[in-house]
N, C-alpha and C positions, 0 to 999 in steps of 0.2 A: 408461929401460931397463933402464939397468944394473945394476938388482938382477935384474931376468926373462933378463940374457944371463951368468947364473952357470954357465953349463953344468951343470943338474941335470939324470942321464940314469938312465936305465932305469923311471921312474916313469911307466909308460904301460898303462894297465889297458883288458886286450878281453875282453868280454862272448862267448862262445860259444850266446848264446840268449837267449829272451824271459821266459823261467820266471823267476818273484820267487825262488823259494827258491832256484833254483840260481844266480843271480844272486849273491843276498846271501851264498851259501856261499864263492864264486868270489869276490868282490870281497873278504872276511873274511880268507882267505887271503894275497891277492894282496899287500893293505895290510897284513899282517904282516912280510911278504918283503920291504915296500919301505917301512916305516914310517922309516928313515931318509932316503932321497929324499922321502918324503910331508911330514916334519918342516921339508927345505930348502925344500920348493916352499911351502911355510905360511910360512916367514921370510921367502922373497923376497917373496911376495904383499904382506906388510906393508911392508918396505922399501916394494915401488913405491908402494901409496899413501902411505904417508908423502913420495915424490916426490912425486907428482902432489899432494898437500895446498900444500907448499911452491913449487912451480912454479905451481899455480893464484892463492896470495898474490904472490907474486913478478910476473907479470904482471899481475894485478890490480892493484897497484900501477904499475905502467908506463901501464898506460890511464889510470890514475887523474892521473897528471901530464899524460898527454896531452891529456886531458880538462881538467883545468882552464886548462895552455894554451889550448886553444881558446876555451873560458869567456871568461877573463880579453881575451885578445887578436882575436879573430875578429870581422868585422863580417860580417851579413847580403849575400848573397847570392842575385841571381835564383836560382830551383829549376827543377831541369830535370824531366822528368817522371815518372822512378821516387821522385826526392828530394820532389817537389812532392806527390807521392799517398802520401810515407809519412808526410813532416810533416807535411801539413795544418794547421790551425791550432795547433798549438804552435809559438808565438813563442820558447819555451825551445830546442826544438831546432833554428828555424829557423837559428843560427848554428853550427850542426853540418853542415850541408847543404855540406860543400866538401872540396876533394881530388879525386886519383884516383880511379875508381873501380874496385871491388871485385866482383863479378857484379851488375853496374849500381848499386852502392850505393856513394854519396861515402863515404869513409875516413872523414870527420868523423861522417858519422852511425853507423858504425861502432864508433869509439871512442866515443861515445856511448852507445850499447846495450850494448856490451862492459862496460863500467864499470859501468850501470846495472844490470845480471845479476850483475858480481863484487860488488857493494855489495847486491844484494836479493837473492841467488839461495835466501836462507830467508825469502823471504813468499810470499806465495801467487800474487800478479798483477804481471805487468808492465803498465808503461801501455801504452798505444796504439801511440804511436810505437815503443818499447823494440821489441814483440812484432811489427811492422811491417817491421823491420828484421831479424830473426830468422827470420820466415815468409818474406820476399826472398831470404834468404842461404839456408835449407834448401832451396829451388828446384831440382831436378834438369829442366833443360833437356830436352824431347823423353821425360819418365818422368814424368805427373802422376799427383801422390799419391805419388811416391818422395820423400822427405826424405835431406840428407846429416845423418848421425847426430850427426856433431860439432857442429853449430847447429843440428839441432830438439832446442829446449829439451822436448820432451812426455821425450825420453829423458833428459835432465838437472832433473826437477825440483825435487832440492838439493843443486846442486852447481854450483860456479863455473866458466861454461866458458873466463875468460879466456885461457887458453891456447893454446886450440883458435882465438880471436880473434884474437890475437895471430899465431898461424902465418898465417891467415887473410890478415892484413895485411902477411905476409909480413918481419917483424921479427924475424929471428932473431942478429941483432948489430946493434950500435948504430950500424953506421952505416946499415944500412937505416930504423930507427925515424928517426936525425938527418934524416937523408933527407927523407923524408917529414913533421917536423914543421919544416924549415925552409922545405917549400914551402906547408906550411898557415898557417904565421906570417908569410909576409913576404911575402904578395900585395899588390900596387899594385891 
């Protein structure tokens, strides 16, 4: 968020009506008078987009490492109700149905779906299990039809949401990540 916090001031346009000709004339004058602030804003937005891409790449790598650790060392466990409904007959996803729950979903499945979405965000459709994880996480209790925009894949059709997934997991520092991974991989 630092690129957007640079303190760009004075670049707020307010229109006095809905007449298109008057709006365009008023905006044109305002844009000329505020060209420096508009250019600063465009620069800050470009920096922000670059930071978002870098953050997605780093968070995707973290999910990839966690995914590989679970894949190599997890053993299948008894599935809870939500996990059972999400996993269904998928033997590949079964070993990921482990760990504490976030929004009713075991974190192993969140890692699984987050890693897969990041690795395949440019593809047309995720598998049923991945989509089921995102659908469950996007539900907003008590508000039927409302979805959490951070994990609603319809809002991010061609972008990684790895940063949002690591945020949902609470992985904002190495200690939080390490605690979860140790709990997932040292089960008896």
